[in-house]
C-alpha positions in Angstrom: -90.3 11.9 17.9 -88.2 8.8 18.9 -87.9 6.1 16.4 -87.8 2.5 17.6 -84.8 0.6 16.4 -85.5 -3.0 15.5 -83.3 -6.0 15.2 -81.6 -6.4 11.8 -79.2 -9.0 10.5 -76.3 -6.6 11.3 -77.2 -6.7 15.0 -75.4 -8.9 17.4 -76.5 -12.5 16.8 -78.7 -14.4 19.2 -76.7 -17.4 20.5 -78.6 -20.7 20.5 -76.9 -23.8 21.9 -77.8 -27.4 21.0 -77.1 -29.7 24.0 -77.7 -33.3 24.9 -75.9 -36.7 24.8 -73.6 -37.7 22.0 -75.4 -39.3 19.1 -78.9 -37.7 19.7 -78.7 -35.9 16.4 -77.6 -32.3 17.3 -75.4 -31.9 14.2 -78.0 -33.5 11.9 -80.7 -31.1 13.3 -78.4 -28.1 12.7 -77.5 -29.2 9.1 -81.2 -29.8 8.3 -82.2 -26.4 9.6 -79.3 -24.5 8.0 -79.0 -26.3 4.7 -82.3 -28.2 4.4 -80.3 -31.4 4.0 -80.0 -34.7 6.0 -76.6 -35.8 7.0 -76.8 -39.5 6.2 -74.4 -42.2 7.1 -71.7 -42.2 9.7 -69.7 -39.1 10.5 -67.2 -37.9 13.0 -68.8 -36.6 16.3 -68.5 -32.9 17.0 -65.2 -32.1 18.8 -65.8 -29.4 21.3 -67.9 -26.7 19.7 -69.0 -25.8 16.1 -71.4 -23.2 15.0 -73.5 -21.9 12.0 -75.3 -18.7 11.4 -78.7 -18.3 9.9 -80.9 -15.2 9.6 -84.7 -15.7 10.0 -87.4 -13.2 9.1 -89.7 -13.1 12.1 -92.8 -11.0 11.6 -90.9 -8.6 9.3 -87.8 -8.4 11.6 -84.5 -10.0 10.8 -83.2 -12.2 13.6 -79.7 -13.6 13.3 -79.2 -16.9 15.0 -75.7 -18.1 15.8 -76.3 -21.8 16.5 -73.7 -23.6 18.6 -73.4 -27.4 18.1 -71.8 -28.9 21.2 -70.1 -32.2 21.8 -72.1 -34.5 24.0 -69.1 -36.6 25.2 -68.1 -36.2 28.9 -64.6 -35.2 28.0 -65.7 -32.1 26.3 -68.1 -31.0 29.0 -65.8 -28.4 30.5 -65.5 -26.7 27.1 -69.3 -26.7 26.8 -69.7 -25.2 30.2 -67.8 -22.0 29.2 -70.4 -21.4 26.4 -73.5 -21.8 28.5 -73.1 -18.3 30.0 -73.3 -16.6 26.6 -76.3 -18.6 25.3 -79.6 -16.8 24.9 -81.4 -20.1 24.1 -80.8 -23.8 24.6 -82.4 -26.6 22.6 -82.0 -29.8 24.8 -82.2 -33.0 22.8 -82.7 -36.6 23.5 -83.1 -39.5 21.0 -86.4 -41.3 21.1 -84.7 -44.5 20.2 -82.2 -44.2 23.1 -83.6 -44.5 26.7 -80.3 -43.5 28.3 -80.3 -40.1 26.4 -83.8 -39.5 27.8 -82.8 -40.6 31.3 -79.8 -38.1 31.2 -82.1 -35.1 30.5 -82.4 -34.4 34.2 -78.6 -34.3 34.5 -78.4 -31.9 31.6 -81.1 -29.7 33.1 -79.1 -29.5 36.4 -76.0 -28.5 34.4 -78.0 -25.8 32.5 -79.4 -24.5 35.8 -75.8 -24.3 37.2 -74.0 -22.7 34.2 -76.6 -20.9 32.0 -78.2 -17.5 32.5 -81.3 -17.6 34.7 -83.6 -16.4 32.0 -82.2 -18.5 29.1 -84.9 -19.7 26.7 -85.1 -23.4 27.0 -86.9 -26.1 24.9 -86.9 -29.9 25.1 -86.7 -31.8 21.8 -87.3 -35.6 21.3 -85.3 -36.2 18.2 -85.4 -39.0 15.6 -89.2 -39.2 15.7 -89.2 -40.8 12.3 -87.7 -44.0 13.7 -91.1 -45.4 14.7 -89.9 -49.1 14.8 -86.9 -48.3 17.0 -88.7 -45.9 19.4 -88.3 -46.7 23.1 -89.3 -43.3 24.6 -93.0 -42.4 24.1 -94.0 -38.9 23.2 -96.1 -38.8 26.3 -93.0 -39.4 28.4 -91.3 -36.4 26.8 -94.4 -34.3 27.3 -94.6 -35.3 31.0 -90.9 -34.4 31.6 -91.2 -31.1 29.9 -94.3 -30.2 31.9 -92.5 -31.2 35.1 -89.8 -28.7 34.3 -92.1 -26.1 32.8 -90.4 -26.0 29.3 -91.9 -26.3 25.8 -91.6 -29.6 24.1 -91.8 -31.1 20.6 -90.6 -34.1 18.8 -88.3 -33.5 15.8 -86.7 -35.5 13.0 -83.6 -34.3 11.1 -84.2 -37.0 8.5 -87.8 -36.0 7.6 -87.5 -32.3 8.7 -90.4 -32.7 11.2 -90.7 -29.6 13.4 -87.1 -28.6 12.8 -88.0 -25.2 11.3 -90.7 -24.8 14.0 -88.3 -25.4 16.9 -85.8 -22.7 15.7 -88.6 -20.3 14.6 -90.3 -20.5 18.0 -87.0 -19.7 19.8 -86.3 -16.8 17.4 -89.8 -15.4 18.1 -89.1 -15.5 21.8 -85.7 -13.9 21.4 -87.1 -11.2 19.1 -89.8 -10.4 21.6 -87.3 -10.1 24.4 -85.0 -7.8 22.4 -87.8 -5.5 21.3 -89.1 -5.0 24.9 -92.4 -3.9 23.6 -95.0 -4.0 26.4 -97.8 -4.0 23.9 -96.6 -7.2 22.3 -97.0 -10.3 24.3 -95.5 -13.6 23.2 -95.7 -16.8 25.2 -93.3 -19.5 23.8 -95.1 -22.5 25.3 -98.5 -21.3 24.1 -97.1 -20.7 20.6 -95.6 -24.1 20.4 -98.7 -25.8 21.6 -100.9 -23.9 19.1 -98.6 -24.7 16.2 -98.4 -28.4 17.1 -102.2 -28.7 17.3 -102.7 -26.7 14.1 -100.5 -29.0 12.0 -101.3 -32.2 13.8 -97.6 -33.0 13.3 -96.9 -34.0 16.8 -98.4 -37.5 16.4 -96.0 -40.2 15.5 
């Protein structure tokens, strides 16, 4: 009788890339997820590529995420392009207090379409959702854009921790499902995200 081998932390890691303009909070999001801390104050922008590992327990299965934090500046773009091909999932961020970072999402999506794998897991995140007084991009605008491109969407905050765990867990669930290739187990990332958001009521700002 054949025995199904599941993912474990010793398996090859699933590579998740954080992409988006410089200053949207990619590094802060990663630090919040990895260490449960908020990186306050000013700090040096990511130069090129940095990464952290974290193992998640997804429905009794260990999924190791290798999370790549990319530099948003134009001069590092060619470095970032080389990593797209190996990415299993991409978290595309904009800053809800920065209209330009939101307007640039379409350019990022074009880049992803050009360089990433065709079946890459993709999610759009509107970050810094805690900054209610400085907000210039409405949640509805993010939802509309995500719907247009057929990708899951949520707002996050590295400062408060809003939806940070959920974003990475949702992606890990999708990656686990793909690696198991179990026809009896159906998982739809978009439906899961929508259900979780409604269940917690945390998507309202």
